C-alpha positions as CSV (number, residue, x, y, z in Angstrom):
1,X,3.2,-18.1,-7.6
2,X,3.4,-17.8,-3.5
3,X,3.8,-13.9,-2.1
4,X,6.8,-13.1,-0.3
5,X,5.7,-10.6,2.1
6,X,8.8,-8.7,2.7
7,X,10.1,-5.2,1.3
8,X,8.5,-2.5,-0.2
9,X,5.3,-2.5,-1.8
10,X,4.0,0.4,-3.2
11,X,0.1,1.2,-3.0
12,X,0.2,2.7,-6.5
13,X,-1.9,5.7,-7.6
14,X,-4.5,4.9,-10.4
15,X,-3.7,7.1,-13.4
16,X,-6.1,9.1,-15.3
17,X,-5.9,11.3,-18.2
18,X,-7.7,14.6,-18.9
19,X,-11.1,12.8,-20.1
20,X,-11.0,10.8,-16.8
21,X,-10.1,7.6,-18.2
22,X,-7.1,5.5,-17.0
23,X,-3.8,6.8,-18.4
24,X,-1.7,3.4,-19.0
25,X,1.1,5.3,-20.1
26,X,1.6,7.6,-16.9
27,X,1.2,4.4,-14.9
28,X,3.5,2.6,-16.7
29,X,6.2,4.8,-16.3
30,X,5.5,4.7,-12.5
31,X,5.7,1.3,-12.3
32,X,8.9,1.0,-14.0
33,X,10.3,3.7,-11.8
34,X,9.2,1.3,-9.0
35,X,10.5,-1.9,-10.2
36,X,14.0,-0.2,-11.0
37,X,14.2,1.1,-7.5
38,X,14.0,-2.6,-6.2
39,X,10.1,-3.0,-5.0
40,X,9.0,-6.4,-4.5
41,X,5.3,-5.6,-4.9
42,X,2.6,-3.6,-6.4
43,X,-0.7,-3.1,-4.8
44,X,-3.5,-1.7,-6.8
45,X,-7.0,-0.8,-6.2
46,X,-6.0,0.6,-2.6
47,X,-7.1,3.9,-1.3
48,X,-4.4,6.0,-2.9
49,X,-5.7,3.6,-5.9
50,X,-9.0,5.7,-5.8
51,X,-10.7,2.2,-5.4
52,X,-14.0,3.5,-4.9
53,X,-14.4,5.4,-7.8
54,X,-13.2,2.8,-10.2
55,X,-16.0,0.4,-12.0
56,X,-15.4,-3.3,-11.8
57,X,-14.4,-3.4,-15.4
58,X,-11.8,-1.0,-14.9
59,X,-10.5,-2.9,-11.7
60,X,-10.5,-5.8,-14.3
61,X,-8.7,-4.2,-16.9
62,X,-6.3,-2.5,-14.7
63,X,-5.3,-5.9,-13.0
64,X,-4.8,-7.3,-16.4
65,X,-2.7,-4.6,-17.4
66,X,-0.4,-4.4,-14.5
67,X,0.1,-7.9,-14.5
68,X,1.4,-7.9,-18.2
69,X,3.7,-4.6,-17.3
70,X,5.0,-5.9,-14.2
71,X,5.9,-9.6,-15.8
72,X,6.7,-11.4,-12.8
73,X,9.8,-8.9,-11.9
74,X,7.3,-8.2,-8.8
75,X,4.4,-9.4,-7.0
76,X,0.6,-8.2,-7.9
77,X,-1.8,-7.5,-5.1
78,X,-5.4,-6.5,-5.5
79,X,-7.3,-4.7,-3.0
80,X,-10.6,-5.9,-1.6
81,X,-12.9,-3.1,-0.6
82,X,-16.3,-4.4,-0.7
83,X,-19.6,-3.8,1.2
84,X,-20.8,-7.3,0.8
85,X,-19.6,-10.9,1.1
86,X,-20.8,-11.4,-1.8
87,X,-18.9,-8.4,-3.8
88,X,-15.7,-9.7,-2.2
89,X,-16.0,-13.2,-3.4
90,X,-16.3,-11.9,-6.9
91,X,-13.3,-9.6,-6.5
92,X,-11.4,-12.4,-5.4
93,X,-12.4,-14.8,-8.2
94,X,-11.7,-12.0,-11.0
95,X,-8.4,-11.6,-9.4
96,X,-7.6,-15.4,-9.8
97,X,-8.5,-15.4,-13.3
98,X,-6.9,-12.5,-14.2
99,X,-3.7,-12.9,-13.0
100,X,-3.0,-11.5,-9.6
101,X,-0.7,-12.8,-7.0
102,X,-2.3,-12.1,-3.9
103,X,-5.3,-10.3,-2.1
104,X,-5.1,-7.5,0.4
105,X,-8.3,-7.1,2.4
106,X,-10.3,-4.6,4.0
107,X,-13.1,-5.2,6.7
108,X,-16.6,-5.0,5.2
109,X,-17.2,-0.9,4.1
110,X,-19.7,1.1,5.3
111,X,-21.5,-1.5,7.8
112,X,-19.6,-1.5,10.8
113,X,-19.4,-5.4,11.7
114,X,-18.9,-6.7,14.7
115,X,-15.7,-9.1,15.6
116,X,-17.9,-12.3,14.4
117,X,-19.0,-10.7,11.3
118,X,-15.3,-9.4,10.3
119,X,-13.8,-12.7,11.0
120,X,-16.7,-14.5,8.9
121,X,-16.2,-12.0,6.1
122,X,-12.3,-12.9,6.0
123,X,-13.0,-16.5,6.2
124,X,-15.2,-17.0,3.5
125,X,-12.8,-15.0,0.9
126,X,-10.0,-17.0,2.4
127,X,-12.1,-20.2,1.8
128,X,-13.0,-19.1,-1.8
129,X,-9.5,-18.6,-3.2
130,X,-6.0,-20.0,-3.1
131,X,-4.4,-16.7,-3.6
132,X,-2.6,-15.5,-0.2
133,X,-4.3,-12.8,1.5
134,X,-3.0,-9.8,3.4
135,X,-5.5,-8.1,6.1
136,X,-5.8,-4.4,6.0
137,X,-5.9,-3.4,9.6
138,X,-7.0,-0.1,9.6
139,X,-9.4,1.0,12.3
140,X,-8.4,4.5,12.2
141,X,-9.9,5.4,8.8
142,X,-11.9,2.2,8.4
143,X,-13.5,2.1,12.1
144,X,-13.1,-2.0,12.4
145,X,-10.2,-3.1,14.3
146,X,-8.9,-6.7,13.5
147,X,-8.0,-7.6,17.0
148,X,-5.5,-10.2,18.5
149,X,-8.2,-12.5,19.3
150,X,-9.9,-12.4,15.8
151,X,-6.2,-13.0,14.0
152,X,-6.3,-15.8,16.5
153,X,-9.5,-17.2,14.8
154,X,-8.1,-16.3,11.3
155,X,-5.1,-18.6,11.6
156,X,-6.5,-21.5,10.8
157,X,-6.8,-20.3,7.2
158,X,-3.3,-20.9,5.5
159,X,-3.7,-18.3,2.8
160,X,-4.2,-15.7,5.3
161,X,-0.4,-14.8,5.8
162,X,0.1,-11.5,6.3
163,X,-1.1,-7.7,7.6
164,X,-1.0,-4.5,6.8
165,X,-0.7,-3.0,10.1
166,X,-2.2,0.5,10.2
167,X,-3.5,0.6,13.8
168,X,-1.0,3.5,14.2
169,X,0.1,2.0,17.7
170,X,3.7,0.9,16.8
171,X,3.6,-1.7,19.9
172,X,0.9,-3.4,17.9
173,X,4.1,-5.0,16.0
174,X,5.2,-6.4,19.0
175,X,2.1,-7.5,20.2
176,X,1.6,-9.9,16.8
177,X,4.8,-10.9,17.1
178,X,4.9,-11.9,20.7
179,X,1.5,-13.5,20.5
180,X,1.9,-15.4,16.9
181,X,5.5,-15.5,15.9
182,X,6.3,-15.4,12.3
183,X,2.6,-16.5,11.7
184,X,1.7,-13.6,10.5
185,X,4.2,-11.3,8.4
186,X,3.8,-8.1,9.1
187,X,3.8,-5.2,6.6
188,X,3.4,-1.6,8.0
189,X,0.9,0.7,6.6
190,X,1.3,3.9,7.8
191,X,4.4,5.9,6.1
192,X,5.3,8.2,9.3
193,X,5.5,5.2,11.6
194,X,7.4,3.1,9.1
195,X,10.6,2.9,10.4
196,X,9.9,2.8,13.8
197,X,7.7,-0.2,12.7
198,X,10.8,-1.5,10.7
199,X,13.1,-1.4,13.7
200,X,10.2,-3.1,15.9
201,X,10.3,-6.0,13.4
202,X,8.0,-5.3,10.6
203,X,8.5,-7.6,7.4
204,X,8.0,-5.0,4.7
205,X,6.5,-1.8,4.3
206,X,3.2,-1.0,2.2
207,X,4.1,2.5,1.2
208,X,2.4,5.6,-0.1
209,X,5.3,8.4,-1.0
210,X,7.1,5.7,-2.6
211,X,5.0,6.4,-5.4
212,X,6.7,9.8,-5.7
213,X,10.4,9.1,-4.0
214,X,11.0,5.3,-5.0
215,X,14.6,5.2,-4.5
216,X,14.7,6.7,-1.0
217,X,11.9,4.6,0.6
218,X,13.6,1.4,-0.7
219,X,17.0,2.5,0.8
220,X,15.5,3.5,4.3
221,X,14.2,-0.3,4.5
222,X,17.0,-1.9,2.9
223,X,19.4,0.0,5.1
224,X,17.1,-0.5,8.3
225,X,17.4,-4.5,7.2
226,X,21.3,-4.3,6.8
227,X,21.5,-2.9,10.3
228,X,23.2,0.4,9.1
229,X,20.4,2.3,11.3
230,X,22.0,5.5,11.2
231,X,21.7,5.8,7.4
232,X,18.6,4.9,7.5
233,X,17.5,7.3,9.9
234,X,19.2,10.0,8.3
235,X,17.0,9.6,5.1
236,X,13.8,9.0,7.4
237,X,14.0,12.1,8.9
238,X,14.6,14.1,5.9
239,X,11.4,12.1,4.2
240,X,9.2,12.7,7.5
241,X,7.7,16.1,6.7
242,X,6.6,14.8,3.2
243,X,6.0,10.9,4.7
244,X,2.9,12.8,6.9
245,X,1.3,13.4,3.5
246,X,0.1,9.6,4.0
247,X,-2.0,10.4,6.8
248,X,-4.5,13.4,5.7
249,X,-7.9,13.0,4.4
250,X,-6.7,14.4,1.1
251,X,-3.6,11.9,0.8
252,X,-4.5,10.6,-2.7
253,X,-4.3,14.6,-4.0
254,X,-1.2,15.7,-1.9
255,X,0.6,12.2,-3.5
256,X,-0.6,12.7,-6.4
257,X,1.0,16.4,-6.7
258,X,4.2,15.0,-5.4
259,X,4.2,12.3,-8.1
260,X,3.8,15.3,-10.5
261,X,6.7,17.1,-8.5
262,X,9.0,14.3,-9.5
263,X,8.0,13.3,-12.9
264,X,6.2,9.8,-12.3
265,X,2.5,11.1,-12.6
266,X,-0.1,13.8,-12.7
267,X,-2.4,15.6,-10.6
268,X,-5.5,14.2,-12.0
269,X,-8.1,12.5,-9.6
270,X,-11.5,11.2,-10.3
271,X,-14.2,13.3,-9.2
272,X,-15.8,13.8,-6.5
273,X,-12.0,14.3,-5.6
274,X,-10.8,17.6,-6.9
275,X,-7.1,19.0,-7.6
276,X,-5.6,21.0,-4.8
277,X,-6.0,25.1,-5.2
278,X,-5.0,28.1,-3.8
279,X,-3.2,28.3,-0.5
280,X,-3.3,24.4,0.5
281,X,-1.6,23.4,-3.1
282,X,0.8,25.8,-2.5
283,X,1.6,24.6,1.4
284,X,1.9,20.8,0.1
285,X,4.2,21.9,-2.9
286,X,6.3,23.7,-0.2
287,X,7.0,20.3,1.7
288,X,7.6,18.6,-1.4
289,X,9.7,21.3,-3.1
290,X,11.9,21.7,0.4
291,X,12.6,17.7,0.3
292,X,13.4,18.1,-3.3
293,X,15.7,20.7,-2.8
294,X,17.5,18.9,0.0
295,X,17.2,15.1,-1.3
296,X,19.9,13.3,0.0
297,X,22.7,11.2,-1.7
298,X,21.7,7.9,-1.1
299,X,24.5,5.1,0.3
300,X,25.7,3.0,-2.8
301,X,23.9,-0.4,-2.9
302,X,20.8,0.9,-0.9
303,X,18.4,0.6,-3.5
304,X,17.9,-1.5,-7.1
305,X,16.3,-4.1,-8.5
């Protein structure tokens, strides 16, 4: 199955039970809510998915389970966040073997690779698999920027098809389009810059707070693409204080708290992360509760599978 890089792709959280095992019942409930809202893809094993604390076996089990639950109702994208090319190649191999439709790829972790090393890393995986690949460009959090010149080198690999644009420079959407036209699909990856990026021409949105508010996220995207800009903007302005939870170091805890508040998840995280407590928890919960108290009525036809 080829991936159509358009629409909302939730970066879903990995749910854990009180025994620190993957909570598939809670995971499935959230996935069904996403699909009902009309998302087009599911991204697993990303930052929000707590990839760094999942074992390889857990990643495979999570992929196999997600593929079965989604059952081709959306694309299933597995994130590759590895320290070595060898490990990335194995992850890509497992993704192909166990049913992923595509890959999202970070540059190498921990070692700050230079431009040539980063391009070689992506190229090695691209030539090893037939799966479509989306490059995750997030120099703010991961310290390596995939520049336009690097994308020019990567353009020779047909299965490198998209970018998760998380540079936090909205102008980069226009720079990519001006240089490459439609060669790379652009998926905005920063929640508080999403509507601005969509207005600039982004094809889709790899979203975080969609995990707690799937209908509203889909509605914003659909309305913007339908040219109903004011309606999209009205919802987005209501949503922005919540969307800003996506750009905090504790985004996993913040978004899981939002999921719990909307009945779509739990607050359980895997150590060394700890659930929020005290004043910090109350401050985040106040933002979420205010949004819930003023939740807008969505225009008819703005969401849904």
